[in-house]
C-alpha positions in Angstrom: 122.2 92.5 84.9 121.7 94.9 87.8 120.4 98.2 85.9 117.4 95.6 85.1 116.8 94.9 88.6 117.2 98.9 89.0 114.5 99.0 85.9 112.3 96.7 87.1 112.0 98.2 90.7 111.8 101.5 89.1 109.0 100.0 87.3 107.5 98.5 90.5 107.3 102.0 92.3 105.5 103.8 89.7 102.7 101.2 89.3 102.3 101.7 92.9 102.7 105.4 93.4 99.7 105.5 90.3 97.5 103.2 91.9 98.1 105.4 95.3 97.7 108.2 93.3 94.1 106.6 92.0 93.1 105.2 95.2 93.0 108.9 96.8 90.7 110.0 93.4 93.8 112.5 92.9 94.2 113.6 89.0 97.9 114.0 87.9 97.4 117.7 88.0 96.2 118.0 91.7 99.2 116.0 92.6 101.6 118.2 90.6 100.3 121.2 92.6 99.7 119.6 96.0 103.5 118.5 95.5 105.3 121.5 94.1 106.2 120.2 90.9 105.0 119.6 86.9 102.3 117.8 85.8 104.7 116.1 83.3 107.1 114.9 85.7 103.9 113.0 87.7 103.7 111.1 84.7 106.8 110.7 83.9 107.6 109.2 87.2 104.3 106.7 87.1 105.4 105.7 83.6 108.9 104.8 85.2 110.7 106.8 83.3 111.7 109.4 85.7 113.5 108.3 89.5 112.1 109.2 92.3 114.4 110.7 95.3 113.5 109.2 98.7 112.3 113.0 99.6 109.9 113.1 96.7 108.9 109.2 97.6 108.0 110.5 101.5 106.0 113.6 99.8 103.9 111.0 98.0 103.6 108.9 101.1 102.5 111.3 103.0 99.6 113.1 100.3 98.5 109.4 99.7 98.5 108.3 103.1 100.0 105.1 102.4 103.1 103.3 104.1 106.4 104.1 102.1 106.9 100.5 102.6 104.1 99.9 100.4 105.1 102.6 97.5 109.0 100.4 97.5 107.1 97.1 97.0 108.0 96.1 100.1 104.7 96.2 102.1 102.5 92.9 101.8 98.7 93.1 99.4 96.6 93.7 102.4 97.8 97.6 102.5 96.1 97.6 98.5 93.2 96.1 100.7 93.3 98.9 103.6 93.9 101.7 100.9 90.6 100.3 98.2 89.2 100.6 101.7 89.9 103.8 102.9 89.2 105.1 99.5 85.6 103.6 99.6 85.1 105.2 103.2 86.6 108.6 101.8 83.5 108.3 99.2 81.1 107.2 101.6 81.3 110.0 103.8 80.6 112.4 101.1 77.6 110.8 100.1 73.7 111.7 101.8 71.9 109.0 104.0 69.8 108.4 101.2 72.4 107.3 98.7 73.8 105.5 101.3 70.4 103.3 101.7 70.5 103.1 98.2 74.1 101.9 97.9 73.9 99.4 100.3 70.2 97.4 99.0 72.3 97.6 95.8 75.2 95.6 97.2 72.9 93.7 99.1 71.2 92.2 95.7 74.7 91.4 94.1 76.7 87.9 94.7 78.7 87.0 97.2 
């Protein structure tokens, strides 16, 4: 029974790590390079087939700019929203003023 709980927790962490990476706009290869590990290791971690050490979790947290408690699935869902907002803000900062204005016009058209 403890093994089932352990596997479930590993899968939850794996899902959070993948979501955080995607929200950060990074590929598995980019993460592997920045963390000095092989790309397949990132794939194995995100699939829940490889355990993550405390040290690795801290490095992921720093890289993705998320709280480690969220990665451990101990935070509330408001952190997911915050992560999405941070990602949107980063992407907006890369856009020209003209493109931002077009985007805002499009957003105004969408149903609320």
